[in-house]
Jmol script that loads the backbone (N, CA, C; Angstrom):
load data "model"
ATOM      1  N   MET A   1     157.105 -82.583-236.610  1.00  0.00           N
ATOM      2  CA  MET A   1     156.455 -83.466-235.666  1.00  0.00           C
ATOM      3  C   MET A   1     157.310 -83.520-234.409  1.00  0.00           C
ATOM      4  N   ALA A   2     156.676 -83.401-233.265  1.00  0.00           N
ATOM      5  CA  ALA A   2     157.401 -83.419-231.999  1.00  0.00           C
ATOM      6  C   ALA A   2     158.099 -84.758-231.807  1.00  0.00           C
ATOM      7  N   GLU A   3     159.254 -84.705-231.174  1.00  0.00           N
ATOM      8  CA  GLU A   3     160.035 -85.922-230.950  1.00  0.00           C
ATOM      9  C   GLU A   3     159.242 -86.963-230.171  1.00  0.00           C
ATOM     10  N   ALA A   4     158.467 -86.523-229.189  1.00  0.00           N
ATOM     11  CA  ALA A   4     157.657 -87.458-228.395  1.00  0.00           C
ATOM     12  C   ALA A   4     156.622 -88.157-229.267  1.00  0.00           C
ATOM     13  N   ALA A   5     156.031 -87.429-230.215  1.00  0.00           N
ATOM     14  CA  ALA A   5     155.040 -88.027-231.109  1.00  0.00           C
ATOM     15  C   ALA A   5     155.697 -89.071-232.008  1.00  0.00           C
ATOM     16  N   LYS A   6     156.915 -88.799-232.476  1.00  0.00           N
ATOM     17  CA  LYS A   6     157.632 -89.767-233.305  1.00  0.00           C
ATOM     18  C   LYS A   6     157.868 -91.054-232.529  1.00  0.00           C
ATOM     19  N   ARG A   7     158.299 -90.917-231.274  1.00  0.00           N
ATOM     20  CA  ARG A   7     158.560 -92.105-230.461  1.00  0.00           C
ATOM     21  C   ARG A   7     157.271 -92.867-230.200  1.00  0.00           C
ATOM     22  N   SER A   8     156.169 -92.140-229.966  1.00  0.00           N
ATOM     23  CA  SER A   8     154.883 -92.781-229.733  1.00  0.00           C
ATOM     24  C   SER A   8     154.455 -93.586-230.955  1.00  0.00           C
ATOM     25  N   GLN A   9     154.597 -92.998-232.150  1.00  0.00           N
ATOM     26  CA  GLN A   9     154.256 -93.701-233.382  1.00  0.00           C
ATOM     27  C   GLN A   9     155.131 -94.943-233.538  1.00  0.00           C
ATOM     28  N   ALA A  10     156.409 -94.799-233.252  1.00  0.00           N
ATOM     29  CA  ALA A  10     157.323 -95.928-233.399  1.00  0.00           C
ATOM     30  C   ALA A  10     156.916 -97.074-232.478  1.00  0.00           C
ATOM     31  N   ARG A  11     156.514 -96.762-231.247  1.00  0.00           N
ATOM     32  CA  ARG A  11     156.068 -97.807-230.319  1.00  0.00           C
ATOM     33  C   ARG A  11     154.768 -98.433-230.802  1.00  0.00           C
ATOM     34  N   ARG A  12     153.848 -97.608-231.277  1.00  0.00           N
ATOM     35  CA  ARG A  12     152.534 -98.094-231.677  1.00  0.00           C
ATOM     36  C   ARG A  12     152.636 -99.084-232.827  1.00  0.00           C
ATOM     37  N   PHE A  13     153.522 -98.813-233.793  1.00  0.00           N
ATOM     38  CA  PHE A  13     153.604 -99.652-234.980  1.00  0.00           C
ATOM     39  C   PHE A  13     154.849-100.539-235.003  1.00  0.00           C
ATOM     40  N   ALA A  14     155.588-100.551-233.927  1.00  0.00           N
ATOM     41  CA  ALA A  14     156.816-101.338-233.890  1.00  0.00           C
ATOM     42  C   ALA A  14     156.510-102.805-234.172  1.00  0.00           C
ATOM     43  N   GLY A  15     157.167-103.334-235.162  1.00  0.00           N
ATOM     44  CA  GLY A  15     157.025-104.742-235.474  1.00  0.00           C
ATOM     45  C   GLY A  15     155.784-105.100-236.281  1.00  0.00           C
ATOM     46  N   ASP A  16     154.867-104.172-236.479  1.00  0.00           N
ATOM     47  CA  ASP A  16     153.666-104.471-237.270  1.00  0.00           C
ATOM     48  C   ASP A  16     153.978-104.221-238.732  1.00  0.00           C
ATOM     49  N   THR A  17     154.064-105.296-239.489  1.00  0.00           N
ATOM     50  CA  THR A  17     154.411-105.167-240.903  1.00  0.00           C
ATOM     51  C   THR A  17     153.231-105.523-241.817  1.00  0.00           C
ATOM     52  N   THR A  18     152.028-105.584-241.269  1.00  0.00           N
ATOM     53  CA  THR A  18     150.861-105.990-242.052  1.00  0.00           C
ATOM     54  C   THR A  18     150.673-105.122-243.291  1.00  0.00           C
ATOM     55  N   LEU A  19     150.563-103.806-243.109  1.00  0.00           N
ATOM     56  CA  LEU A  19     150.342-102.917-244.249  1.00  0.00           C
ATOM     57  C   LEU A  19     151.538-102.873-245.199  1.00  0.00           C
ATOM     58  N   PRO A  20     152.752-102.679-244.695  1.00  0.00           N
ATOM     59  CA  PRO A  20     153.896-102.672-245.622  1.00  0.00           C
ATOM     60  C   PRO A  20     154.026-103.979-246.403  1.00  0.00           C
ATOM     61  N   ASP A  21     153.804-105.108-245.748  1.00  0.00           N
ATOM     62  CA  ASP A  21     153.899-106.397-246.436  1.00  0.00           C
ATOM     63  C   ASP A  21     152.862-106.494-247.546  1.00  0.00           C
ATOM     64  N   ALA A  22     151.635-106.096-247.243  1.00  0.00           N
ATOM     65  CA  ALA A  22     150.562-106.170-248.240  1.00  0.00           C
ATOM     66  C   ALA A  22     150.852-105.279-249.443  1.00  0.00           C
ATOM     67  N   ALA A  23     151.556-104.183-249.209  1.00  0.00           N
ATOM     68  CA  ALA A  23     151.879-103.244-250.287  1.00  0.00           C
ATOM     69  C   ALA A  23     153.199-103.578-250.983  1.00  0.00           C
ATOM     70  N   GLY A  24     153.876-104.626-250.517  1.00  0.00           N
ATOM     71  CA  GLY A  24     155.145-105.005-251.125  1.00  0.00           C
ATOM     72  C   GLY A  24     156.303-104.127-250.691  1.00  0.00           C
ATOM     73  N   CYS A  25     156.180-103.490-249.528  1.00  0.00           N
ATOM     74  CA  CYS A  25     157.232-102.602-249.013  1.00  0.00           C
ATOM     75  C   CYS A  25     158.034-103.323-247.933  1.00  0.00           C
ATOM     76  N   ARG A  26     159.274-102.909-247.773  1.00  0.00           N
ATOM     77  CA  ARG A  26     160.138-103.531-246.772  1.00  0.00           C
ATOM     78  C   ARG A  26     159.954-102.934-245.386  1.00  0.00           C
ATOM     79  N   THR A  27     159.585-101.644-245.302  1.00  0.00           N
ATOM     80  CA  THR A  27     159.450-100.966-244.015  1.00  0.00           C
ATOM     81  C   THR A  27     158.179-100.118-243.998  1.00  0.00           C
ATOM     82  N   PHE A  28     157.772 -99.702-242.801  1.00  0.00           N
ATOM     83  CA  PHE A  28     156.616 -98.821-242.703  1.00  0.00           C
ATOM     84  C   PHE A  28     156.938 -97.471-243.338  1.00  0.00           C
ATOM     85  N   GLY A  29     158.159 -96.995-243.192  1.00  0.00           N
ATOM     86  CA  GLY A  29     158.566 -95.731-243.807  1.00  0.00           C
ATOM     87  C   GLY A  29     158.453 -95.776-245.320  1.00  0.00           C
ATOM     88  N   GLU A  30     158.845 -96.892-245.916  1.00  0.00           N
ATOM     89  CA  GLU A  30     158.718 -97.052-247.363  1.00  0.00           C
ATOM     90  C   GLU A  30     157.240 -97.055-247.750  1.00  0.00           C
ATOM     91  N   PHE A  31     156.409 -97.695-246.924  1.00  0.00           N
ATOM     92  CA  PHE A  31     154.966 -97.714-247.165  1.00  0.00           C
ATOM     93  C   PHE A  31     154.377 -96.304-247.053  1.00  0.00           C
ATOM     94  N   ALA A  32     154.807 -95.552-246.030  1.00  0.00           N
ATOM     95  CA  ALA A  32     154.262 -94.212-245.792  1.00  0.00           C
ATOM     96  C   ALA A  32     154.604 -93.253-246.923  1.00  0.00           C
ATOM     97  N   ASP A  33     155.751 -93.459-247.556  1.00  0.00           N
ATOM     98  CA  ASP A  33     156.191 -92.573-248.635  1.00  0.00           C
ATOM     99  C   ASP A  33     155.185 -92.599-249.778  1.00  0.00           C
ATOM    100  N   GLY A  34     154.484 -91.498-249.970  1.00  0.00           N
ATOM    101  CA  GLY A  34     153.529 -91.395-251.057  1.00  0.00           C
ATOM    102  C   GLY A  34     152.130 -91.897-250.742  1.00  0.00           C
ATOM    103  N   THR A  35     151.911 -92.399-249.535  1.00  0.00           N
ATOM    104  CA  THR A  35     150.588 -92.908-249.170  1.00  0.00           C
ATOM    105  C   THR A  35     149.621 -91.762-248.912  1.00  0.00           C
ATOM    106  N   THR A  36     148.426 -91.871-249.458  1.00  0.00           N
ATOM    107  CA  THR A  36     147.332 -90.945-249.171  1.00  0.00           C
ATOM    108  C   THR A  36     146.087 -91.789-248.941  1.00  0.00           C
ATOM    109  N   ALA A  37     145.358 -91.478-247.878  1.00  0.00           N
ATOM    110  CA  ALA A  37     144.143 -92.228-247.552  1.00  0.00           C
ATOM    111  C   ALA A  37     142.995 -91.265-247.311  1.00  0.00           C
ATOM    112  N   CYS A  38     141.817 -91.681-247.684  1.00  0.00           N
ATOM    113  CA  CYS A  38     140.596 -90.959-247.355  1.00  0.00           C
ATOM    114  C   CYS A  38     139.782 -91.863-246.447  1.00  0.00           C
ATOM    115  N   ILE A  39     139.382 -91.343-245.310  1.00  0.00           N
ATOM    116  CA  ILE A  39     138.633 -92.117-244.330  1.00  0.00           C
ATOM    117  C   ILE A  39     137.217 -91.566-244.266  1.00  0.00           C
ATOM    118  N   LEU A  40     136.237 -92.438-244.443  1.00  0.00           N
ATOM    119  CA  LEU A  40     134.830 -92.064-244.335  1.00  0.00           C
ATOM    120  C   LEU A  40     134.250 -92.816-243.150  1.00  0.00           C
ATOM    121  N   ILE A  41     133.701 -92.073-242.194  1.00  0.00           N
ATOM    122  CA  ILE A  41     133.084 -92.682-241.021  1.00  0.00           C
ATOM    123  C   ILE A  41     131.633 -92.244-240.975  1.00  0.00           C
ATOM    124  N   ARG A  42     130.732 -93.206-241.077  1.00  0.00           N
ATOM    125  CA  ARG A  42     129.301 -92.899-241.039  1.00  0.00           C
ATOM    126  C   ARG A  42     128.783 -93.208-239.642  1.00  0.00           C
ATOM    127  N   VAL A  43     128.234 -92.197-239.000  1.00  0.00           N
ATOM    128  CA  VAL A  43     127.556 -92.340-237.708  1.00  0.00           C
ATOM    129  C   VAL A  43     126.113 -91.886-237.913  1.00  0.00           C
ATOM    130  N   PRO A  44     125.233 -92.085-236.958  1.00  0.00           N
ATOM    131  CA  PRO A  44     123.827 -91.747-237.197  1.00  0.00           C
ATOM    132  C   PRO A  44     123.568 -90.304-237.638  1.00  0.00           C
ATOM    133  N   ASP A  45     124.346 -89.347-237.157  1.00  0.00           N
ATOM    134  CA  ASP A  45     124.061 -87.939-237.420  1.00  0.00           C
ATOM    135  C   ASP A  45     124.799 -87.333-238.608  1.00  0.00           C
ATOM    136  N   TYR A  46     125.869 -87.965-239.089  1.00  0.00           N
ATOM    137  CA  TYR A  46     126.668 -87.387-240.161  1.00  0.00           C
ATOM    138  C   TYR A  46     127.654 -88.413-240.711  1.00  0.00           C
ATOM    139  N   VAL A  47     128.294 -88.043-241.810  1.00  0.00           N
ATOM    140  CA  VAL A  47     129.424 -88.792-242.361  1.00  0.00           C
ATOM    141  C   VAL A  47     130.647 -87.899-242.203  1.00  0.00           C
ATOM    142  N   LEU A  48     131.661 -88.393-241.525  1.00  0.00           N
ATOM    143  CA  LEU A  48     132.896 -87.643-241.328  1.00  0.00           C
ATOM    144  C   LEU A  48     133.891 -88.053-242.410  1.00  0.00           C
ATOM    145  N   VAL A  49     134.471 -87.059-243.084  1.00  0.00           N
ATOM    146  CA  VAL A  49     135.464 -87.298-244.126  1.00  0.00           C
ATOM    147  C   VAL A  49     136.797 -86.738-243.649  1.00  0.00           C
ATOM    148  N   MET A  50     137.837 -87.585-243.681  1.00  0.00           N
ATOM    149  CA  MET A  50     139.172 -87.170-243.259  1.00  0.00           C
ATOM    150  C   MET A  50     140.187 -87.645-244.292  1.00  0.00           C
ATOM    151  N   ARG A  51     141.334 -86.984-244.320  1.00  0.00           N
ATOM    152  CA  ARG A  51     142.419 -87.344-245.244  1.00  0.00           C
ATOM    153  C   ARG A  51     143.698 -87.524-244.444  1.00  0.00           C
ATOM    154  N   SER A  52     144.436 -88.571-244.760  1.00  0.00           N
ATOM    155  CA  SER A  52     145.742 -88.815-244.145  1.00  0.00           C
ATOM    156  C   SER A  52     146.782 -88.937-245.241  1.00  0.00           C
ATOM    157  N   VAL A  53     147.978 -88.458-244.948  1.00  0.00           N
ATOM    158  CA  VAL A  53     149.079 -88.508-245.916  1.00  0.00           C
ATOM    159  C   VAL A  53     150.331 -89.050-245.251  1.00  0.00           C
ATOM    160  N   GLY A  54     151.208 -89.614-246.071  1.00  0.00           N
ATOM    161  CA  GLY A  54     152.447 -90.179-245.562  1.00  0.00           C
ATOM    162  C   GLY A  54     153.532 -89.139-245.414  1.00  0.00           C
ATOM    163  N   ASP A  55     154.361 -89.341-244.425  1.00  0.00           N
ATOM    164  CA  ASP A  55     155.540 -88.508-244.164  1.00  0.00           C
ATOM    165  C   ASP A  55     156.746 -89.435-244.281  1.00  0.00           C
ATOM    166  N   ALA A  56     157.359 -89.444-245.457  1.00  0.00           N
ATOM    167  CA  ALA A  56     158.456 -90.374-245.721  1.00  0.00           C
ATOM    168  C   ALA A  56     159.640 -90.123-244.804  1.00  0.00           C
ATOM    169  N   GLU A  57     159.905 -88.862-244.494  1.00  0.00           N
ATOM    170  CA  GLU A  57     161.068 -88.532-243.662  1.00  0.00           C
ATOM    171  C   GLU A  57     160.965 -89.152-242.277  1.00  0.00           C
ATOM    172  N   ASN A  58     159.749 -89.128-241.704  1.00  0.00           N
ATOM    173  CA  ASN A  58     159.555 -89.658-240.355  1.00  0.00           C
ATOM    174  C   ASN A  58     158.930 -91.053-240.352  1.00  0.00           C
ATOM    175  N   GLY A  59     158.541 -91.551-241.513  1.00  0.00           N
ATOM    176  CA  GLY A  59     157.988 -92.897-241.605  1.00  0.00           C
ATOM    177  C   GLY A  59     156.652 -93.052-240.917  1.00  0.00           C
ATOM    178  N   VAL A  60     155.802 -92.025-241.024  1.00  0.00           N
ATOM    179  CA  VAL A  60     154.484 -92.082-240.393  1.00  0.00           C
ATOM    180  C   VAL A  60     153.419 -91.622-241.380  1.00  0.00           C
ATOM    181  N   ILE A  61     152.175 -91.909-241.048  1.00  0.00           N
ATOM    182  CA  ILE A  61     151.027 -91.403-241.785  1.00  0.00           C
ATOM    183  C   ILE A  61     150.229 -90.575-240.787  1.00  0.00           C
ATOM    184  N   TYR A  62     149.898 -89.336-241.161  1.00  0.00           N
ATOM    185  CA  TYR A  62     149.196 -88.459-240.220  1.00  0.00           C
ATOM    186  C   TYR A  62     147.979 -87.826-240.890  1.00  0.00           C
ATOM    187  N   GLY A  63     147.008 -87.468-240.069  1.00  0.00           N
ATOM    188  CA  GLY A  63     145.799 -86.816-240.559  1.00  0.00           C
ATOM    189  C   GLY A  63     146.049 -85.357-240.865  1.00  0.00           C
ATOM    190  N   THR A  64     145.397 -84.864-241.908  1.00  0.00           N
ATOM    191  CA  THR A  64     145.496 -83.453-242.257  1.00  0.00           C
ATOM    192  C   THR A  64     144.427 -82.669-241.491  1.00  0.00           C
ATOM    193  N   PRO A  65     144.548 -81.352-241.403  1.00  0.00           N
ATOM    194  CA  PRO A  65     143.629 -80.563-240.572  1.00  0.00           C
ATOM    195  C   PRO A  65     142.167 -80.571-241.031  1.00  0.00           C
ATOM    196  N   ARG A  66     141.933 -80.677-242.320  1.00  0.00           N
ATOM    197  CA  ARG A  66     140.557 -80.570-242.804  1.00  0.00           C
ATOM    198  C   ARG A  66     139.747 -81.827-242.482  1.00  0.00           C
ATOM    199  N   GLN A  67     138.562 -81.613-241.946  1.00  0.00           N
ATOM    200  CA  GLN A  67     137.585 -82.676-241.734  1.00  0.00           C
ATOM    201  C   GLN A  67     136.231 -82.120-242.128  1.00  0.00           C
ATOM    202  N   ASP A  68     135.515 -82.849-242.948  1.00  0.00           N
ATOM    203  CA  ASP A  68     134.195 -82.408-243.380  1.00  0.00           C
ATOM    204  C   ASP A  68     133.122 -83.306-242.781  1.00  0.00           C
ATOM    205  N   GLU A  69     132.026 -82.696-242.371  1.00  0.00           N
ATOM    206  CA  GLU A  69     130.856 -83.450-241.928  1.00  0.00           C
ATOM    207  C   GLU A  69     129.779 -83.292-242.991  1.00  0.00           C
ATOM    208  N   LEU A  70     129.287 -84.410-243.469  1.00  0.00           N
ATOM    209  CA  LEU A  70     128.254 -84.419-244.501  1.00  0.00           C
ATOM    210  C   LEU A  70     126.971 -85.005-243.918  1.00  0.00           C
ATOM    211  N   PRO A  71     125.839 -84.725-244.535  1.00  0.00           N
ATOM    212  CA  PRO A  71     124.588 -85.306-244.058  1.00  0.00           C
ATOM    213  C   PRO A  71     124.663 -86.837-244.077  1.00  0.00           C
ATOM    214  N   PRO A  72     123.998 -87.495-243.135  1.00  0.00           N
ATOM    215  CA  PRO A  72     124.083 -88.954-243.053  1.00  0.00           C
ATOM    216  C   PRO A  72     123.489 -89.677-244.261  1.00  0.00           C
ATOM    217  N   ASP A  73     122.649 -88.993-245.019  1.00  0.00           N
ATOM    218  CA  ASP A  73     122.038 -89.626-246.186  1.00  0.00           C
ATOM    219  C   ASP A  73     122.750 -89.253-247.489  1.00  0.00           C
ATOM    220  N   THR A  74     123.984 -88.790-247.389  1.00  0.00           N
ATOM    221  CA  THR A  74     124.757 -88.465-248.591  1.00  0.00           C
ATOM    222  C   THR A  74     124.885 -89.718-249.454  1.00  0.00           C
ATOM    223  N   PRO A  75     124.510 -89.640-250.733  1.00  0.00           N
ATOM    224  CA  PRO A  75     124.582 -90.817-251.611  1.00  0.00           C
ATOM    225  C   PRO A  75     126.012 -91.342-251.766  1.00  0.00           C
ATOM    226  N   LEU A  76     126.137 -92.643-251.944  1.00  0.00           N
ATOM    227  CA  LEU A  76     127.452 -93.261-252.084  1.00  0.00           C
ATOM    228  C   LEU A  76     128.229 -92.726-253.280  1.00  0.00           C
ATOM    229  N   ASP A  77     127.543 -92.400-254.381  1.00  0.00           N
ATOM    230  CA  ASP A  77     128.283 -91.867-255.530  1.00  0.00           C
ATOM    231  C   ASP A  77     128.899 -90.503-255.207  1.00  0.00           C
ATOM    232  N   GLU A  78     128.228 -89.710-254.377  1.00  0.00           N
ATOM    233  CA  GLU A  78     128.790 -88.423-253.940  1.00  0.00           C
ATOM    234  C   GLU A  78     129.964 -88.648-252.993  1.00  0.00           C
ATOM    235  N   LEU A  79     129.847 -89.625-252.082  1.00  0.00           N
ATOM    236  CA  LEU A  79     130.959 -89.946-251.179  1.00  0.00           C
ATOM    237  C   LEU A  79     132.165 -90.431-251.978  1.00  0.00           C
ATOM    238  N   ALA A  80     131.932 -91.209-253.011  1.00  0.00           N
ATOM    239  CA  ALA A  80     133.030 -91.690-253.860  1.00  0.00           C
ATOM    240  C   ALA A  80     133.720 -90.527-254.560  1.00  0.00           C
ATOM    241  N   ARG A  81     132.945 -89.548-255.048  1.00  0.00           N
ATOM    242  CA  ARG A  81     133.529 -88.378-255.701  1.00  0.00           C
ATOM    243  C   ARG A  81     134.380 -87.586-254.710  1.00  0.00           C
ATOM    244  N   ILE A  82     133.874 -87.415-253.493  1.00  0.00           N
ATOM    245  CA  ILE A  82     134.606 -86.672-252.465  1.00  0.00           C
ATOM    246  C   ILE A  82     135.872 -87.426-252.074  1.00  0.00           C
ATOM    247  N   ALA A  83     135.780 -88.748-251.913  1.00  0.00           N
ATOM    248  CA  ALA A  83     136.954 -89.552-251.564  1.00  0.00           C
ATOM    249  C   ALA A  83     138.020 -89.433-252.649  1.00  0.00           C
ATOM    250  N   GLN A  84     137.618 -89.478-253.901  1.00  0.00           N
ATOM    251  CA  GLN A  84     138.580 -89.343-254.992  1.00  0.00           C
ATOM    252  C   GLN A  84     139.252 -87.967-254.949  1.00  0.00           C
ATOM    253  N   SER A  85     138.473 -86.928-254.694  1.00  0.00           N
ATOM    254  CA  SER A  85     139.049 -85.574-254.585  1.00  0.00           C
ATOM    255  C   SER A  85     140.064 -85.499-253.450  1.00  0.00           C
ATOM    256  N   ALA A  86     139.710 -86.105-252.311  1.00  0.00           N
ATOM    257  CA  ALA A  86     140.623 -86.076-251.162  1.00  0.00           C
ATOM    258  C   ALA A  86     141.909 -86.836-251.467  1.00  0.00           C
ATOM    259  N   ILE A  87     141.792 -88.013-252.068  1.00  0.00           N
ATOM    260  CA  ILE A  87     142.970 -88.806-252.387  1.00  0.00           C
ATOM    261  C   ILE A  87     143.858 -88.096-253.400  1.00  0.00           C
ATOM    262  N   GLU A  88     143.243 -87.433-254.356  1.00  0.00           N
ATOM    263  CA  GLU A  88     144.014 -86.733-255.392  1.00  0.00           C
ATOM    264  C   GLU A  88     144.448 -85.326-254.961  1.00  0.00           C
ATOM    265  N   GLY A  89     144.016 -84.887-253.776  1.00  0.00           N
ATOM    266  CA  GLY A  89     144.415 -83.582-253.272  1.00  0.00           C
ATOM    267  C   GLY A  89     143.755 -82.425-253.997  1.00  0.00           C
ATOM    268  N   ARG A  90     142.537 -82.627-254.518  1.00  0.00           N
ATOM    269  CA  ARG A  90     141.815 -81.575-255.228  1.00  0.00           C
ATOM    270  C   ARG A  90     140.751 -80.962-254.325  1.00  0.00           C
ATOM    271  N   ASP A  91     140.164 -79.872-254.791  1.00  0.00           N
ATOM    272  CA  ASP A  91     139.031 -79.223-254.111  1.00  0.00           C
ATOM    273  C   ASP A  91     139.342 -78.852-252.650  1.00  0.00           C
ATOM    274  N   GLY A  92     140.529 -78.343-252.434  1.00  0.00           N
ATOM    275  CA  GLY A  92     140.898 -77.878-251.096  1.00  0.00           C
ATOM    276  C   GLY A  92     141.394 -78.941-250.156  1.00  0.00           C
ATOM    277  N   TRP A  93     141.518 -80.162-250.618  1.00  0.00           N
ATOM    278  CA  TRP A  93     142.053 -81.225-249.765  1.00  0.00           C
ATOM    279  C   TRP A  93     143.560 -81.185-249.832  1.00  0.00           C
TER     280      TRP A  93
END
end "model"
wireframe off; spacefill off
backbone 0.3
color backbone group
């Protein structure tokens, strides 16, 4: 990660302990260690699926390159299956 990006992340989250506190962590870096998130965004034309993972060394969470667009009427049970795959790092995630 570029040094400028690290500084930008540090400024953006400086002093915000909401997520680490909720997770029982002392720092954002401790929270980021091992964190994996699946983000589902539904817009009128599609559902965007993204995955983010923690970088313990730099204390940040960043998005991975893969993003999938699914039909807007994708059933919730299918979205749940895809989210589980993304969180567990299966099926190419």
